[in-house]
C-alpha positions as CSV (number, residue, x, y, z in Angstrom):
1,X,73.4,17.1,7.8
2,X,73.0,15.9,4.3
3,X,74.4,18.1,1.6
4,X,71.2,18.3,-0.5
5,X,68.9,19.0,2.4
6,X,70.0,21.9,4.4
7,X,68.6,22.2,7.9
8,X,67.7,18.5,8.3
9,X,69.5,15.9,10.2
10,X,69.9,12.6,8.3
11,X,68.2,10.8,11.2
12,X,65.0,12.7,10.9
13,X,65.6,15.1,13.8
14,X,65.5,18.8,13.5
15,X,68.5,20.8,14.7
16,X,68.0,23.2,17.6
17,X,67.1,26.6,16.2
18,X,68.0,28.6,19.4
19,X,71.5,27.8,20.6
20,X,70.7,29.3,24.0
21,X,67.6,27.1,24.6
22,X,67.9,24.1,26.8
23,X,67.7,20.9,24.8
24,X,64.7,18.7,25.5
25,X,65.6,15.5,27.3
26,X,63.6,12.6,25.8
27,X,64.3,10.5,28.9
28,X,62.9,13.1,31.4
29,X,59.8,12.5,33.5
30,X,56.6,13.7,31.8
31,X,54.8,16.7,33.4
32,X,52.7,15.6,36.4
33,X,48.9,15.4,36.1
34,X,46.8,17.0,38.9
35,X,46.7,14.8,42.0
36,X,43.6,13.2,43.3
37,X,41.5,15.7,45.2
38,X,42.8,18.8,43.5
39,X,40.5,21.2,41.7
40,X,40.4,20.9,37.9
41,X,41.8,23.7,35.9
42,X,38.5,24.8,34.5
43,X,37.5,26.3,37.9
44,X,34.5,24.0,38.3
45,X,34.7,21.2,40.9
46,X,34.3,17.7,39.7
47,X,30.8,16.5,39.3
48,X,29.3,20.0,38.8
49,X,27.7,20.9,35.5
50,X,29.6,23.4,33.4
51,X,26.5,24.6,31.4
52,X,25.3,26.8,34.3
53,X,22.2,24.6,34.8
54,X,21.8,23.0,38.2
55,X,21.1,19.3,38.5
56,X,17.5,18.3,38.0
57,X,16.7,20.7,35.2
58,X,16.6,19.6,31.6
59,X,18.9,21.9,29.6
60,X,16.9,20.9,26.4
61,X,13.5,21.7,27.9
62,X,11.2,24.0,25.9
63,X,11.9,27.6,27.0
64,X,9.4,30.5,26.6
65,X,10.0,32.6,23.5
66,X,10.7,36.2,24.0
67,X,8.1,38.8,23.0
68,X,7.9,39.3,19.3
69,X,9.4,36.0,18.3
70,X,7.7,34.0,15.6
71,X,5.8,31.0,16.8
72,X,7.3,27.7,16.1
73,X,5.1,25.2,14.3
74,X,5.6,21.4,14.5
75,X,7.3,19.8,11.5
76,X,4.9,19.0,8.7
77,X,4.6,15.4,7.6
78,X,3.9,14.0,4.2
79,X,0.3,14.2,3.3
80,X,-1.5,10.9,2.6
81,X,-1.5,10.3,-1.2
82,X,-4.3,8.7,-3.1
83,X,-4.9,5.2,-2.0
84,X,-2.7,5.4,1.1
85,X,-5.3,6.3,3.7
86,X,-7.1,2.9,3.6
87,X,-5.2,-0.3,4.0
88,X,-3.6,-1.2,0.7
89,X,-2.9,-4.8,-0.3
90,X,0.0,-4.5,-2.8
91,X,1.4,-7.9,-2.3
92,X,0.0,-9.7,-5.3
93,X,1.7,-7.4,-7.8
94,X,5.0,-7.3,-5.9
95,X,5.2,-11.1,-5.4
96,X,4.2,-11.6,-9.0
97,X,6.9,-9.3,-10.2
98,X,9.5,-11.1,-8.1
99,X,8.4,-14.5,-9.2
100,X,8.3,-13.3,-12.9
101,X,11.9,-12.0,-12.7
102,X,13.0,-15.3,-11.1
103,X,11.3,-17.3,-13.8
104,X,13.5,-15.7,-16.5
105,X,16.6,-16.7,-14.6
106,X,15.3,-20.2,-13.9
107,X,14.1,-20.6,-17.5
108,X,17.6,-20.1,-18.7
109,X,19.3,-22.6,-16.4
110,X,16.5,-24.9,-15.3
111,X,13.5,-24.9,-17.6
112,X,11.6,-27.4,-15.4
113,X,11.4,-24.7,-12.7
114,X,11.3,-21.7,-15.0
115,X,8.1,-22.5,-16.8
116,X,6.0,-23.1,-13.6
117,X,7.5,-20.0,-12.0
118,X,6.5,-18.0,-15.1
119,X,2.9,-19.3,-14.9
120,X,2.7,-18.4,-11.2
121,X,4.1,-14.9,-12.1
122,X,1.4,-14.5,-14.8
123,X,-1.4,-15.6,-12.4
124,X,-0.2,-13.2,-9.6
125,X,0.1,-10.4,-12.1
126,X,-3.5,-10.9,-13.3
127,X,-4.7,-11.0,-9.7
128,X,-2.7,-7.9,-8.9
129,X,-4.3,-6.0,-11.9
130,X,-7.8,-7.0,-10.7
131,X,-7.0,-5.6,-7.2
132,X,-5.8,-2.3,-8.9
133,X,-9.0,-2.1,-10.9
134,X,-11.1,-2.7,-7.8
135,X,-9.2,0.1,-6.0
136,X,-7.7,-2.3,-3.4
137,X,-4.1,-1.8,-4.6
138,X,-2.0,1.1,-5.9
139,X,0.7,-0.7,-7.9
140,X,-0.4,-1.2,-11.5
141,X,3.2,-1.1,-12.7
142,X,4.3,-4.0,-10.6
143,X,1.3,-6.1,-11.7
144,X,2.1,-5.3,-15.4
145,X,5.8,-6.2,-14.8
146,X,4.6,-9.5,-13.2
147,X,2.6,-10.3,-16.4
148,X,5.5,-9.4,-18.8
149,X,8.3,-11.1,-16.8
150,X,6.2,-14.2,-16.2
151,X,5.4,-14.5,-19.9
152,X,9.0,-14.0,-20.9
153,X,10.0,-16.6,-18.3
154,X,7.6,-19.1,-19.8
155,X,8.8,-18.5,-23.3
156,X,12.5,-18.6,-22.3
157,X,11.9,-21.9,-20.3
158,X,10.2,-23.5,-23.3
159,X,12.9,-22.5,-25.7
160,X,15.6,-23.7,-23.3
161,X,13.8,-27.0,-22.8
162,X,13.5,-27.5,-26.6
163,X,17.2,-26.5,-27.2
164,X,18.3,-28.8,-24.4
165,X,16.3,-31.7,-25.8
166,X,17.7,-31.1,-29.3
167,X,21.3,-31.0,-28.1
168,X,20.8,-34.2,-26.1
169,X,19.1,-36.1,-29.0
170,X,22.5,-36.8,-30.5
171,X,23.7,-38.4,-27.3
172,X,20.8,-41.0,-27.2
173,X,21.6,-42.5,-30.7
174,X,25.2,-43.3,-30.0
């Protein structure tokens, strides 16, 4: 035992607490498992259900409720909101918003792709707003975002193209 740690063996083994107890032999045979054909210890033979239900009956089947119990109602779903009952076509505003956001990124790094993508975003945004006004779509925010992002993408693309041309003008004269 180490002097600073009473009761612990330096090799990580605990000393025997009861001096009269038989030491455990680590090389002894493990206890035997039940042999094939013996009954399990739960009292049920193998293959028999332990739930008390005989085979062929569904233990999860609906059971009759006792007298006086409250009736169980099916789970309520979400009610159909305005504009959800009929088939909505929200793709113009959604795709316009996606293209408008992409036009901002493309306008920064590649103005030749950013400006046309911004124009497509603006056109899809206008078409999406017309569908919202006609009652065919229910996403006015996405259509407005398509207009705004498309416009920003066009402006950023034009500024990036002008800045790129101004920077490269010095290279042509040398």
